N, C-alpha and C positions, 0 to 999 in steps of 0.2 A: 407495799400491798402484797397480798398473797395471790399468786397466779400459778397456773399450770406450768408455765415456763420455769418459774423459780423452783418448783418441786422437782422438775426434771433435772435442772442444774444441780440441785442438792443431791439427787439420786446418783448422778454421775460422780460427784465428789465423794459420796459415801462408798460407791463401788471401788473407786481408785484407792480409798483409804482402807478398804476391806472391812468396813464397819457394817457387818451383816444385819445387826438389829435395826439400824437406821435404814438400810436397803429394804428390809422386809416391811417396815412401817411405810416408807415412801411408795413402795410398789402398791401397797394396799390403798393408799390415797389416790394414786393414779388410776387404779382399777375402779375405784368408786367414782372418780371423775368421768372416766370412760363410759361406765354404765349409765350415769346420769345424762351424759350427752346423747347416748343412744335412746334413752327413755324420752327425752325432750325433743329429739330430732334436730339438734343444733350442733354447730361446729365448735363453739366456744361457750364456756360458762363464765358468768361474771364473778368477781372476787367474793361477793357476799355468799353466793351459792357454794363456792369452793370452801369458804370458811365454815359454812354450815355442815358440809360433808366431813371436814376435819373435826369439828366439834362432835359429830355423831360417832366418828371413830374413837375419839377420846372417851366418850361416854361408854362405848362398848368395853374399852380397856378398864374403866372404872368399875363396871359391873363384874367383869371377869375377875378383877382383883378382889372384890368383895366375896365372890364365891370361893376363890382360892383361899382367902383368909379364913372363911368359915370351915373349909375342909383341911385347914392346917397345912397348906402346901406353900411353904415359904419361897421355894424357887419360882413358882408361878406368880406369887405376890410381887416378888422383885422384878420379874420379867414385865408384868403389866404396868407396874409403876414406872419402869424405865421407858417403856413405849409411850406412856402418857406424857412423860417429860419431853420426849422427842416431839410429840404432837403439839404440846403447849407452845413450842417455839413457832408454830404456824398459826396460832390463834390470836385474834385481836384481844386487847385488854377487855376483860369482862366487866359489864356494868355491875356496880355494887347495889346493895339493897336500897340505899338512899337515892341513888340515881334512878333506879327502877320506880320507886315510889313517886319521885318528882315527875317522871315521864307520864306515868299513869294518872297522876293528879292533873297534869296539864290536859291530857286527852279527855278526862272526865269533865273538865270545865268547858272543853270545846264541843261537848255533846255526845261523846261515845259513852254509852250507858251499860253495855253488857260485857260479859267475859269474852265472848267471841270477837267482837270488834276490837277490844283492847289488845288481845293477844295477836290478832291479825295485823294490827298496826305496828306492834312491836316486832313481829317477824318481818314485815315489809321494810321497816326503817332501820332495824338493828339486828339483822340476821347474823347468827354466829357470835353475838356479843353478850349473851346472857344464858343462864341456866334455866331451862324451861320450867322445872318444878318450883324453883324459888320465885320466878316471875309470876307463875300462876297463883302461888300462895299469897304473894303481895297483892296482886290484883283482886283476888277473892276477899282478902281482908279489907281493902279499900272500898270495894263494892258493899261489903257487909256493914261498914261504918257509915254509909250514906243514909 
């Protein structure tokens, strides 16, 4: 499982190996964890919340990579792709479209009828395990088909 302790251990290993790109990425994760702990007023975050933060960091890199690609900045495209690869090692396996459809289908039969409740249930039970845009598209399509 992903934990703050694991990230700290990996940061130390990266520092010893002088892998500055990994050091930079892991420090960013630890800063995001620290900020979230301050926001919530807690001493520790659970693994799901940490995974959600890592997913958010990966999404930032994906967006930056797209902007760099449109600006024809090959070095920034490569940098953001490499940073996303580092972050991917900390993310749980993502739910695919079929799994998302099955989850939403089950919840619809259990009585969840709107987009909000479906997405809230997904966030509560599978934080960090899905792409929000894909999940909302699938939910929207299932709701439209009812």
